[in-house]
C-alpha positions in Angstrom: 0.0 0.0 0.0 1.5 3.4 -1.0 1.7 6.0 1.8 3.7 9.0 2.7 4.7 10.4 6.1 5.2 14.1 6.6 6.9 15.4 9.8 5.2 18.4 11.3 6.1 20.6 14.3 5.8 19.3 17.9 6.4 15.7 16.8 3.2 15.5 14.8 3.0 13.2 11.7 0.7 13.5 8.8 -0.1 10.3 7.0 -1.4 10.1 3.5 -2.4 6.5 2.4 -4.1 4.9 -0.6 -5.8 1.5 -0.8 -6.5 -0.1 -4.2 -10.0 -0.8 -5.5 -9.5 -4.6 -4.9 -9.0 -4.0 -1.2 -12.0 -1.7 -1.1 -14.2 -4.3 -2.8 -13.0 -7.0 -0.4 -13.8 -4.9 2.7 -17.1 -3.8 1.2 -18.2 -7.4 0.8 -17.2 -8.2 4.4 -19.3 -5.3 5.7 -22.3 -6.2 3.5 -22.1 -9.9 4.6 -22.1 -8.8 8.2 -25.2 -6.6 7.7 -26.9 -9.4 5.7 -26.5 -11.9 8.6 -28.2 -9.6 11.1 -30.4 -7.5 9.0 -34.2 -7.5 9.5 -35.9 -6.4 6.3 -39.7 -6.7 5.9 -40.7 -9.7 3.7 -37.5 -11.6 4.4 -36.5 -14.0 7.2 -33.5 -12.7 9.3 -30.3 -13.4 7.4 -32.1 -14.3 4.2 -32.5 -10.9 2.5 -30.7 -10.6 -0.9 -27.6 -8.5 -1.0 -29.3 -5.9 -3.2 -32.0 -5.3 -0.6 -29.4 -5.1 2.2 -27.3 -2.6 0.2 -30.4 -0.5 -0.5 -31.8 -0.6 3.0 -28.5 0.2 4.8 -26.6 2.2 2.2 -25.5 5.0 4.5 -24.6 2.7 7.3 -22.6 0.4 5.0 -20.7 3.4 3.5 -19.8 4.8 7.0 -18.6 1.4 8.3 -16.7 0.7 5.1 -14.8 4.0 5.5 -14.1 3.2 9.2 -12.8 -0.3 8.3 -10.7 0.9 5.4 -9.1 3.7 7.6 -8.3 1.0 10.2 -6.8 -1.2 7.5 -4.7 1.6 6.1 -3.5 2.6 9.6 -2.5 -0.9 10.4 -0.5 -1.3 7.3 1.3 2.0 8.0 2.2 0.7 11.5 3.4 -2.6 10.1 5.6 -0.7 7.6 7.2 1.7 10.1 9.2 0.0 12.8 10.3 3.3 14.4 6.9 4.9 14.4 5.7 5.1 18.1 2.3 6.7 18.3 1.3 8.7 21.3 -2.2 9.4 20.2 -4.8 7.8 18.0 -4.8 9.2 14.5 -7.2 12.0 13.8 -8.8 11.2 10.4 -9.1 14.3 8.3 -9.9 12.7 4.9 -11.4 9.2 4.4 -13.0 9.0 0.9 -13.5 6.7 -2.0 -11.9 8.0 -5.2 -13.2 7.8 -8.8 -11.3 4.7 -9.5 -12.9 2.8 -6.7 -9.9 3.1 -4.4 -9.7 4.7 -0.9 -7.7 7.7 0.2 -6.9 8.6 3.8 -5.2 11.6 5.5 -4.6 11.5 9.2 -2.5 13.2 11.8 -1.2 11.9 15.1 1.5 12.6 17.7 4.5 10.3 17.8 7.2 9.7 20.4 10.2 11.8 19.5 13.6 10.2 18.8 15.9 12.6 20.6 19.5 13.2 19.6 21.3 12.8 22.9 25.0 13.8 23.3 27.6 11.4 24.4 28.5 11.0 28.0 32.2 11.0 27.2 33.9 14.0 28.8 30.9 14.7 31.1 31.8 14.7 34.8 29.3 14.3 37.7 29.5 17.1 40.3 31.4 16.3 43.5 29.0 15.6 46.3 30.2 14.9 49.8 28.2 12.1 51.5 30.2 11.9 54.8 28.1 13.3 57.6 29.5 16.4 59.4 29.5 16.9 63.1 27.0 19.7 62.7 24.6 17.4 60.7 24.8 14.7 63.4 24.2 17.2 66.1 21.2 18.6 64.2 19.7 15.1 63.9 20.3 14.4 67.6 18.6 17.7 68.5 15.6 16.6 66.4 15.4 13.4 68.3 15.6 15.4 71.6 12.7 17.5 70.4 10.6 14.4 69.7 11.3 13.1 73.3 10.8 16.5 74.9 8.5 16.8 77.9 6.2 19.7 78.7 6.2 20.8 82.4 4.0 23.4 84.1 5.7 26.7 84.7 6.0 28.5 88.0 3.0 30.6 89.1 4.8 33.9 88.4 6.0 32.8 84.9 4.6 34.7 81.9 4.0 33.5 78.3 6.8 33.8 75.8 7.8 32.2 72.5 8.5 28.5 72.9 5.9 27.9 75.6 2.9 25.5 75.2 -0.3 27.4 75.8 -3.6 25.7 76.6 -6.5 28.1 76.0 -10.1 28.6 75.1 -10.4 30.3 71.8 -13.4 32.3 70.5 -13.3 33.9 67.0 -15.8 36.1 65.3 -15.6 37.2 61.6 -16.9 40.6 60.7 -20.1 40.5 58.7 -20.6 36.8 59.3 -24.1 35.6 60.1 -22.8 32.2 61.2 -22.0 31.0 64.7 -18.7 32.4 66.2 -15.8 30.0 66.1 -15.1 28.3 69.5 -12.5 25.8 70.5 -12.0 24.9 74.1 -8.7 23.5 75.4 -6.8 24.4 72.3 -3.0 23.7 72.6 -0.4 25.6 70.6 3.2 26.7 70.9 3.9 30.4 70.9 6.2 31.6 68.1 5.5 28.7 65.8 4.3 29.0 62.2 0.7 27.9 62.9 0.0 30.6 65.4 -1.3 33.9 63.8 1.2 36.7 64.5 -1.5 38.9 66.0 -2.5 36.2 68.5 1.2 35.5 69.3 1.8 39.1 70.0 -1.3 39.5 72.2 -0.3 36.6 74.4 3.2 37.7 75.2 3.5 38.2 78.9 0.1 36.6 79.7 -0.4 34.4 82.8 -2.8 31.5 83.4 -6.3 33.0 83.9 -5.6 36.1 81.7 -7.9 37.0 78.8 -6.4 38.6 75.7 -8.0 40.0 72.5 -6.4 40.1 69.0 -7.6 41.1 65.6 -6.4 39.6 62.3 -7.2 41.0 58.9 -7.0 38.5 56.0 -5.5 39.7 52.7 -7.8 40.6 49.9 -6.4 37.8 47.8 -6.7 35.1 50.5 -7.2 31.5 49.1 -10.5 31.3 51.0 -12.9 33.9 49.4 -15.2 33.7 52.4 -12.7 35.5 54.6 -10.7 37.5 52.0 -10.4 41.1 53.1 -12.3 40.5 56.4 -11.2 40.9 60.0 -11.6 38.2 62.6 -11.5 39.1 66.3 -10.0 36.5 68.7 -10.7 36.3 72.4 -8.2 34.0 74.1 -8.6 32.8 77.7 -5.3 31.3 78.9 -5.8 28.2 81.0 -2.2 27.0 81.5 1.4 27.5 80.4 4.0 24.8 80.0 7.7 24.9 79.2 9.6 22.4 77.1 12.2 20.4 78.8 14.7 18.6 76.6 16.4 15.3 77.7 20.1 15.1 78.2 22.0 13.4 75.4 23.4 10.4 77.3 23.0 6.7 77.6 19.6 7.0 79.4 18.3 9.0 76.4 19.6 6.3 74.0 17.6 3.7 76.0 14.4 5.6 75.5 14.8 5.0 71.7 15.6 1.3 72.1 19.4 1.4 72.0 22.0 0.5 74.6 24.3 3.5 74.7 24.7 7.0 73.4 27.6 5.9 71.2 25.4 3.4 69.5 22.8 6.1 69.0 25.4 8.4 67.5 26.5 5.6 65.1 22.9 5.0 64.0 22.3 8.7 63.5 25.5 9.0 61.4 24.4 6.1 59.2 20.9 7.7 58.8 22.4 11.0 57.8 24.8 9.3 55.4 21.9 7.4 53.7 20.0 10.7 53.3 23.0 12.4 51.7 23.5 9.4 49.4 19.9 9.7 48.3 20.3 13.5 47.7 23.6 12.8 45.8 21.7 10.5 43.5 19.1 13.1 42.8 21.8 15.8 42.2 23.6 13.5 39.8 20.3 12.6 38.1 19.6 16.2 37.5 23.1 17.0 36.3 23.3 14.2 33.8 19.8 14.9 32.5 20.6 18.6 32.1 23.7 17.5 30.0 21.6 15.2 27.8 18.9 17.8 27.3 21.2 20.7 26.6 20.2 20.8 22.9 16.5 19.8 23.4 13.8 22.4 23.1 11.2 22.1 25.8 8.8 24.1 23.7 8.8 21.4 21.0 7.3 18.5 22.8 4.2 16.4 22.0 1.2 18.4 23.1 -0.6 15.4 24.5 2.2 14.6 26.9 2.5 18.2 28.1 -1.2 18.6 28.6 -1.4 15.4 30.5 1.4 16.5 32.8 -0.3 19.9 33.4 -3.5 18.1 34.1 -1.8 16.0 36.8 -0.4 19.2 38.4 -3.9 20.8 38.3 -5.4 17.8 40.0 -2.9 17.9 42.8 -3.5 21.6 43.2 -7.2 21.1 43.4 -6.7 18.4 46.0 -4.5 20.7 48.1 -7.2 23.4 47.9 -9.9 20.9 49.1 -7.6 19.9 52.0 -7.5 23.6 53.0 -11.3 23.9 52.8 -11.3 25.9 49.6 -13.7 24.7 46.9 -12.0 24.0 43.5 -15.2 25.3 42.0 -14.6 28.8 43.4 -14.9 31.6 40.9 -11.8 33.2 42.4 -9.5 30.5 41.0 -8.3 31.2 37.5 -7.6 27.7 36.2 -6.1 29.0 32.9 -3.6 31.1 34.9 -2.8 28.1 37.1 -2.2 25.9 34.0 0.1 28.5 32.5 2.0 28.6 35.8 2.4 24.8 35.9 3.3 24.3 32.3 7.1 25.1 32.4 7.6 22.5 35.2 5.4 20.0 33.4 7.4 20.4 30.1 10.7 19.8 32.0 9.2 16.6 33.6 7.9 15.4 30.2 11.4 15.9 28.7 13.0 14.0 31.5 10.7 11.1 31.0 11.2 11.0 27.3 15.0 10.9 27.7 14.8 8.1 30.3 12.3 6.1 28.3 14.5 6.4 25.2 17.6 5.2 27.1 15.6 2.4 28.7 14.7 1.1 25.2 18.2 1.6 23.8 19.9 -0.2 26.8 17.1 -2.7 27.0 16.5 -2.0 30.7 14.2 -4.5 32.3 12.8 -4.8 35.9 12.6 -8.3 37.4 9.0 -9.1 38.4 10.4 -10.1 41.7 11.2 -6.5 42.4 7.7 -5.4 41.6 6.3 -8.2 43.8 8.5 -7.0 46.6 7.2 -3.5 46.3 3.6 -4.7 46.2 4.1 -7.0 49.2 5.5 -4.0 51.2 2.5 -1.9 50.3 0.1 -4.8 51.1 1.8 -5.2 54.5 1.3 -1.5 55.3 -2.4 -1.7 54.3 -3.0 -5.0 56.1 -4.3 -6.9 53.0 -3.0 -10.1 51.4 -0.3 -9.4 48.7 -2.2 -11.3 46.0 -5.4 -9.3 46.6 -3.4 -6.0 46.6 -1.7 -6.9 43.4 -5.0 -7.8 41.8 -6.5 -4.5 42.9 -3.5 -2.6 41.5 -3.9 -4.3 38.2 -7.6 -3.5 38.1 -6.8 0.2 38.8 -4.1 0.2 36.1 -1.6 1.1 38.8 0.5 -2.0 38.4 1.8 -0.8 35.1 2.6 2.6 36.7 4.7 0.8 39.4 6.6 -1.2 36.7 7.2 2.0 34.7 8.5 3.8 37.8 10.8 0.9 38.7 12.1 0.8 35.1 12.8 4.6 35.2 14.6 4.2 38.5 16.8 1.4 37.1 17.5 3.6 34.1 18.7 6.4 36.3 21.0 4.1 38.1 22.5 2.8 34.9 22.9 6.4 33.6 24.8 7.4 36.7 27.1 4.3 36.4 27.8 5.2 32.7 28.6 8.7 33.8 31.2 7.4 36.2 29.2 7.5 39.5 28.4 4.8 41.9 25.0 3.7 43.0 24.4 2.4 46.5 
């Protein structure tokens, strides 16, 4: 079958194909035979109507199905003849007509996976990344553990509230212009000076003692994410019930025993190894980014398949909508400009698409495969966390089409490891 491929911008291909009259006649007879077997025409038993009656009764339907079948036949032959053609979308049929000679002509467009021209790794050097934990990093991690094991003890009667203290209070809040019930929370607990405490409340409570009542006003910005409170002022009335001060444990053998270890030296060794593992993981990400930037140096992120870019932007918008819902903001709010948000997400989405295209191309070139045992191990770990049998969890993942996503993610991770090794790095 003669056909031509024309490369268009953004990795779109236009296909023009012709089928001879003999092929058209064969397909037409198949379509007519199918209609004849099932056609119900007055005066004839089902399946016994003559071909001429069937053609007359279902002329439009036969013509439409014939064009559809011929277009599918032509498309299949193009795919069989083009080993390197990797479609990303189904073809959009623009022309599908019978010609005067009884043949069939088709013109279609589709997006295809680009074949990127990647530079060699020869001469490329991975950046130096130190993975040995410093004393400061170890101390920072130990301090974090101390914070987790901290105790809150009541302050002296003459103590006054200051940043770092735990306040237990009854909160009452009233929004201006609101017809709803005032906000009330009894026994609220919060630490002064931390991010979650409104600055106005934090300032009002400085120097307060148990039993004191303080008032604070907070005005929300005009462009607040929640339109119900944007530009409005809320008045807080805070009744302090108690104050507590944080007491950190000493870093010694007794502290180590509280986290299940025998000595402070053993704890320090564990912390050092944990910090090192974290730095190794960060080094892998730094190397991944560096080598991908090298490979993508000549690629244009503005010339990528539109379907992949739009899909990536859609994923980002879905995550943003979910984050809004978690903050109590309806994604249906008229104050959210989704076109503006899509434009904001697009540069990052394009970079992510390009990364995936590079890694997928390398995975094919290097014939990277992921043993099914690794996938099963991942699924088993997830199943254990969820408390369900591994076989049942794997079946559910397959049903939700997530099993393929897990395999793809594992293959991309294995490709990154191989890329780092070929660039002269080590993978732990």
